[in-house]
VMD Tcl script that draws the C-alpha trace (Angstrom):
set ca {
  {-22.74 -22.58 -29.11}
  {-21.92 -19.71 -31.19}
  {-21.28 -16.56 -29.32}
  {-20.41 -12.69 -30.10}
  {-20.28 -9.67 -28.11}
  {-23.34 -7.46 -29.11}
  {-22.77 -4.15 -30.46}
  {-23.16 -2.70 -27.20}
  {-20.93 -4.85 -25.49}
  {-18.20 -4.07 -27.92}
  {-18.88 -0.07 -27.64}
  {-18.47 -0.52 -24.12}
  {-15.19 -2.45 -24.33}
  {-13.97 0.24 -26.94}
  {-15.31 3.09 -24.88}
  {-13.18 2.23 -22.15}
  {-10.12 0.95 -23.91}
  {-9.77 4.66 -25.35}
  {-10.43 6.03 -21.35}
  {-7.57 3.68 -19.86}
  {-5.44 4.44 -23.26}
  {-5.82 8.39 -22.93}
  {-5.34 8.19 -19.14}
  {-1.56 7.00 -19.66}
  {-1.82 3.94 -17.08}
  {1.96 3.38 -17.37}
  {2.52 6.47 -15.01}
  {-0.35 5.60 -13.00}
  {0.51 1.84 -12.26}
  {4.42 3.43 -11.56}
  {2.67 6.39 -8.91}
  {0.86 3.20 -7.33}
  {3.54 1.08 -6.80}
  {5.27 4.05 -5.39}
  {2.48 4.96 -2.64}
  {0.87 7.27 -4.47}
  {-2.34 6.53 -4.99}
  {-3.64 9.86 -6.27}
  {-3.36 9.13 -9.97}
  {-5.15 5.60 -9.38}
  {-8.16 6.97 -7.64}
  {-8.47 9.58 -10.27}
  {-8.43 6.71 -12.64}
  {-10.64 4.63 -10.50}
  {-13.10 7.66 -10.79}
  {-12.95 8.22 -14.75}
  {-13.82 4.43 -14.91}
  {-16.82 4.89 -12.80}
  {-18.03 7.61 -14.63}
  {-17.81 5.37 -17.25}
  {-20.52 3.54 -16.19}
  {-18.26 0.63 -15.45}
  {-18.75 -0.12 -11.69}
  {-22.68 -0.14 -12.18}
  {-22.72 -3.53 -14.14}
  {-21.70 -5.01 -10.59}
  {-24.78 -4.03 -8.64}
  {-28.32 -4.62 -8.84}
  {-30.42 -1.86 -10.08}
  {-32.65 -1.47 -6.73}
  {-28.93 -0.38 -5.27}
  {-28.13 2.20 -8.33}
  {-26.56 -0.03 -10.52}
  {-27.78 -1.58 -14.38}
  {-27.76 -5.03 -12.91}
  {-24.96 -7.72 -12.39}
  {-24.22 -8.20 -15.67}
  {-21.77 -10.90 -16.05}
  {-20.63 -10.21 -19.85}
  {-20.06 -6.75 -19.21}
  {-18.21 -7.12 -16.13}
  {-15.66 -9.86 -18.39}
  {-15.39 -7.05 -20.78}
  {-14.65 -4.45 -18.30}
  {-11.84 -6.45 -16.83}
  {-10.36 -7.41 -19.55}
  {-9.76 -3.98 -20.99}
  {-8.61 -3.15 -16.98}
  {-6.48 -5.82 -17.25}
  {-4.97 -4.75 -21.00}
  {-4.12 -1.26 -19.39}
  {-2.64 -2.62 -16.45}
  {-4.69 -0.83 -14.04}
  {-3.87 -0.70 -10.71}
  {-6.14 -1.23 -7.80}
  {-8.39 -3.87 -6.23}
  {-10.94 -3.67 -9.64}
  {-11.94 -7.35 -9.16}
  {-12.17 -7.31 -5.73}
  {-14.63 -4.55 -5.87}
  {-16.82 -6.32 -8.77}
  {-16.86 -9.55 -6.68}
  {-17.89 -7.95 -3.48}
  {-20.98 -6.26 -4.78}
  {-22.20 -9.90 -5.57}
  {-21.65 -10.39 -1.67}
  {-22.51 -7.62 0.09}
  {-26.30 -6.75 1.22}
  {-25.62 -3.58 2.55}
  {-27.85 -1.07 0.52}
  {-25.01 1.92 1.42}
  {-22.25 -0.10 0.47}
  {-23.41 -1.45 -2.95}
  {-24.66 2.42 -3.81}
  {-21.29 3.81 -2.71}
  {-19.52 0.95 -5.26}
  {-21.74 1.64 -8.14}
  {-20.81 5.25 -7.56}
  {-17.27 4.43 -7.60}
  {-17.52 5.99 -4.11}
  {-15.86 2.70 -2.22}
  {-12.90 0.86 -3.12}
  {-13.44 -2.65 -1.62}
  {-11.07 -5.53 -1.22}
  {-11.14 -8.85 -0.72}
  {-9.17 -11.65 1.43}
  {-8.50 -14.53 -1.18}
  {-6.28 -15.27 1.15}
  {-4.69 -12.07 0.71}
  {-5.99 -8.42 0.78}
  {-5.16 -6.50 -2.32}
  {-4.56 -2.54 -1.39}
  {-6.06 -3.10 1.80}
  {-4.42 -0.21 3.03}
  {-6.36 2.04 0.39}
  {-9.65 -0.21 0.53}
  {-12.84 1.61 2.41}
  {-13.49 -1.95 3.38}
  {-12.00 -5.57 3.21}
  {-14.36 -8.79 2.93}
  {-13.82 -12.17 3.05}
  {-14.90 -14.62 0.36}
  {-18.15 -14.94 2.22}
  {-19.01 -11.14 2.63}
  {-17.94 -10.60 6.30}
  {-15.70 -7.63 6.88}
  {-12.37 -8.58 7.90}
  {-9.14 -6.49 9.09}
  {-5.85 -6.76 7.32}
  {-2.58 -6.79 8.97}
  {0.83 -7.09 8.13}
  {1.68 -5.51 4.60}
  {3.92 -8.77 2.15}
  {6.20 -8.61 -0.35}
  {4.74 -9.27 -3.90}
  {6.18 -9.84 -7.43}
  {4.29 -7.02 -8.43}
  {4.81 -3.54 -6.84}
  {1.67 -2.02 -7.83}
  {-0.29 -5.57 -6.31}
  {0.17 -4.64 -2.61}
  {-0.99 -7.40 -0.65}
  {-1.65 -7.76 3.20}
  {-2.27 -10.43 5.78}
  {-5.73 -11.16 6.60}
  {-6.56 -13.57 9.76}
  {-9.66 -15.49 8.22}
  {-8.55 -15.09 4.46}
  {-8.77 -17.90 1.91}
  {-10.88 -19.33 -0.62}
  {-12.39 -17.41 -3.92}
  {-15.53 -16.62 -5.29}
  {-16.54 -17.87 -8.87}
  {-17.06 -13.94 -10.20}
  {-14.12 -12.94 -8.87}
  {-11.64 -15.99 -10.43}
  {-13.76 -15.22 -13.69}
  {-12.72 -11.57 -13.77}
  {-8.91 -12.24 -12.99}
  {-9.08 -14.58 -15.94}
  {-10.45 -11.61 -18.18}
  {-7.83 -9.44 -16.90}
  {-5.32 -11.97 -17.56}
  {-6.43 -12.31 -21.07}
  {-6.39 -8.55 -21.54}
  {-2.80 -8.51 -20.06}
  {-1.87 -11.35 -22.45}
  {-3.41 -9.46 -25.46}
  {-1.50 -6.38 -24.56}
  {1.60 -8.03 -24.18}
  {1.21 -9.81 -27.36}
  {0.75 -6.70 -29.60}
  {3.12 -4.92 -27.82}
  {5.36 -7.93 -29.02}
  {4.24 -8.19 -32.51}
  {5.13 -3.91 -32.95}
  {8.43 -4.72 -31.41}
  {9.10 -7.49 -33.85}
  {8.09 -5.40 -37.08}
  {10.94 -2.64 -35.80}
  {13.77 -4.53 -34.09}
  {16.56 -5.45 -36.85}
  {19.09 -8.04 -36.55}
  {21.64 -9.04 -39.32}
  {20.00 -6.01 -41.75}
  {16.23 -8.01 -41.06}
  {13.19 -6.93 -38.68}
  {13.47 -10.16 -36.21}
  {9.66 -10.75 -37.17}
  {10.52 -11.92 -40.41}
  {12.33 -15.10 -38.49}
  {10.71 -18.13 -38.33}
  {11.32 -18.80 -34.92}
  {9.87 -15.26 -33.87}
  {6.92 -15.90 -35.70}
  {6.53 -19.32 -34.28}
  {6.77 -18.00 -30.68}
  {4.29 -15.40 -31.48}
  {1.44 -17.44 -33.65}
  {1.34 -19.76 -30.52}
  {0.80 -16.91 -27.83}
  {-2.23 -15.73 -30.18}
  {-3.55 -19.46 -30.16}
  {-3.03 -19.81 -26.42}
  {-4.96 -16.64 -25.92}
  {-7.38 -17.22 -28.59}
  {-8.33 -20.63 -27.27}
  {-8.84 -18.65 -23.31}
  {-11.08 -16.08 -24.66}
  {-13.97 -17.96 -25.34}
  {-13.52 -20.12 -22.19}
  {-13.82 -16.54 -20.40}
  {-16.90 -15.17 -22.04}
  {-18.52 -19.10 -21.83}
  {-18.22 -19.04 -18.12}
  {-19.58 -15.73 -18.05}
  {-22.80 -16.65 -19.72}
  {-23.17 -19.37 -17.53}
  {-23.46 -17.07 -14.59}
  {-26.27 -18.64 -12.22}
  {-26.24 -22.08 -13.78}
  {-24.97 -25.37 -12.13}
  {-22.03 -25.21 -14.92}
  {-20.86 -22.17 -13.73}
  {-18.21 -23.09 -11.32}
  {-17.09 -25.87 -13.58}
  {-16.61 -22.97 -16.38}
  {-14.91 -20.44 -14.61}
  {-12.23 -22.88 -13.56}
  {-11.58 -24.12 -16.99}
  {-11.42 -20.07 -18.05}
  {-9.38 -19.34 -14.99}
  {-6.63 -22.38 -15.92}
  {-6.66 -21.57 -19.71}
  {-6.01 -17.49 -19.03}
  {-3.39 -18.28 -16.42}
  {-1.29 -20.65 -18.57}
  {-2.18 -18.18 -21.80}
  {-0.90 -15.18 -20.25}
  {1.91 -16.33 -19.04}
  {2.80 -17.99 -22.06}
  {2.43 -14.25 -23.80}
  {4.54 -12.80 -20.92}
  {7.21 -15.41 -21.73}
  {7.42 -14.69 -25.46}
  {7.25 -10.67 -24.81}
  {10.63 -11.45 -22.45}
  {11.86 -13.64 -25.51}
  {11.11 -11.14 -28.51}
  {12.23 -8.01 -26.56}
  {15.04 -9.78 -24.91}
  {16.83 -8.08 -20.89}
  {15.37 -4.46 -22.03}
  {11.65 -6.69 -21.35}
  {12.33 -6.60 -17.67}
  {13.57 -3.08 -16.71}
  {11.73 -0.85 -14.89}
  {11.70 1.89 -17.49}
  {10.24 0.00 -20.08}
  {6.25 0.01 -19.74}
  {5.77 -4.25 -20.66}
  {7.45 -4.84 -17.78}
  {4.71 -3.83 -16.06}
  {2.80 -6.02 -17.41}
  {4.88 -9.17 -17.24}
  {5.16 -8.85 -13.83}
  {1.51 -8.07 -13.11}
  {1.07 -11.86 -15.39}
  {2.90 -13.28 -13.17}
  {1.11 -12.27 -10.06}
  {-2.10 -12.98 -11.06}
  {-0.86 -16.45 -12.08}
  {-1.92 -17.98 -8.64}
  {-4.06 -15.49 -7.62}
  {-8.02 -16.44 -7.01}
  {-6.80 -19.87 -7.70}
  {-3.68 -21.39 -9.44}
  {-4.09 -23.58 -12.90}
  {-3.60 -26.81 -10.44}
  {-6.74 -26.31 -8.08}
  {-8.89 -24.86 -10.81}
  {-7.85 -28.26 -13.27}
  {-9.01 -30.24 -10.26}
  {-12.14 -28.07 -9.93}
  {-12.73 -29.03 -13.57}
  {-11.72 -32.82 -12.95}
  {-14.26 -33.29 -10.13}
  {-17.41 -31.68 -12.27}
  {-16.92 -33.96 -14.87}
}
mol new
graphics top color blue
foreach p $ca { graphics top sphere $p radius 0.5 }
foreach p [lrange $ca 0 end-1] q [lrange $ca 1 end] { graphics top cylinder $p $q radius 0.2 }
display resetview
């Protein structure tokens, strides 16, 4: 099957990318990690005004209808910007919640919802925390995270994951990987060793090319899974996409570290925010071995 995004879907993604770029997300991420959620909430409102949450909510409740391809486009751009907050969790919760008041609040960007899968992301700022079946649960103690901007909380009864959430996490990972690839290519063009840009050395070219190929293979799996939403193949397709996106984004992060050297993981350097998020998402919403097992079971 041949699939390309429509002109409207591309414009939707480009508009969101511009909005996020103009918002200075590295500063927002650092503030969120430090406990200052005001800039992140302001960004959340801007994203809502762009109509992003509406594509997760059915029309009778103030949304545009649950549109999985548009949601994948949005999640990819949110990942590309490393935007902090439970965006994927809120999108996925909208599929499960039956309360019209919560759905209308999500569509308007007036509600932040977290999910216990198995831990709850940013439960301290969420208006509601739900389990993978859609029921409300209570968050407990704060847990350490590989990414300081992904604040996790223990939840009794948390576990499992939803197909839509795993799909959108995969899209987020592809966006993160593409952002790291872009910044690594630019760095390789300007960083010099022995009087030449390091990007001219074959070993660097091979690492960057390998990262690009993995991401280019993972991205169609994500949109293929979005297209299969509502069909019997959805669970299998999501697992294939999530396993591929986890490995591809992790590979891009390792390449970024190899290209940048030690500076790539310093707190002051923006790509470190993306690298930490990639590592934290590697096993979120199901690890690659879990998803590969699901694919094998479906064959």
